[in-house]
N, C-alpha and C positions, 0 to 999 in steps of 0.2 A: 423732352424739349431741351433740357439742360445739357444733355450729351451732345446735341447738335451744336450748341453754342460753345461748349468746351472744345469740340473737334475743330470748329472754325477758328477759335482763338488759338489753339495749338498750331494749326496750319499757318495762320497769320504770323505768329511768333517765329515759326521755323523759317518762313520766307524772309522775315525781317533780319534774322540772324544770317541767313544766306547772303542777303544784299550787303549787310554790314561787313561780313568776311570778304566779299568781293571788293568793296570800297577800300578796305585796308590793304588788300593785295594790289589794287590799282595804284594807290598812293606809293607803295613800296616800288612797284614796277617803274612808275614815272620818275621816282628819285634815282633809281639805278640807271635809267636811260639818260637822265640829265648828267649823272656822274660820267657815264661813257662819252657823252657829247663833249663835256668839258675836257676830259683826257684827250680825246681826239683833236679837239680844237687847239690844244697845247702840244700836239704832236707826241703825246705820251702813249705808251702801250695800254690797250684795254681789251677786255673780252666781254662777251655777252652771255656767259654761262649763268650767272645769277639772274639776269633779266629773264632768260628763258625758263629757268626753274620756277620763278614766280608766275610766268606766263602759263606754264603747264598746270600749276596749281589753280590758276584762274579758269583755265579751260576745263579742268576737272569739275569745278563748281558749275560752270556753264552747262556741262553735260546733264546736270540735274535740273536744268530749266531756269528761267526768269532773268538770268544775267547773260551778257554777250560773251562771245569768245574773243580772244586776242591773237594776233599773229606772232609767231616766233620772230625774233630779231636776229639779223646777221650783222657782222662787222661792216660789211659793205653798205648795209642800210644806214648805219650810223655815219659812215664816211660820206655817203651821198647826201644825207641830211645836212651835215656840217658844211659840205661844199656848197649846197644850194642856199642855205640860210646865211652863211658867213662869207660867201665869195665876194671879192671886192672888184 
């Protein structure tokens, strides 16, 4: 019976670590997106390479289950967002 409890506990811990890794990547992705938005808003050059690298890492985690995938970001997506949110 102890082995079952150990296995469940290990599985639970593994899932918790999986979610925690995802949340850290999500926070990093959001910070990078916000940085790109601010650069775009100020008509400064920006790229989405770092955002998409983090997104790929998130999607790799998602392929193992329990966390969602995220879409890759294009510069046009950032520009459209800025245009919609900050248009006067």
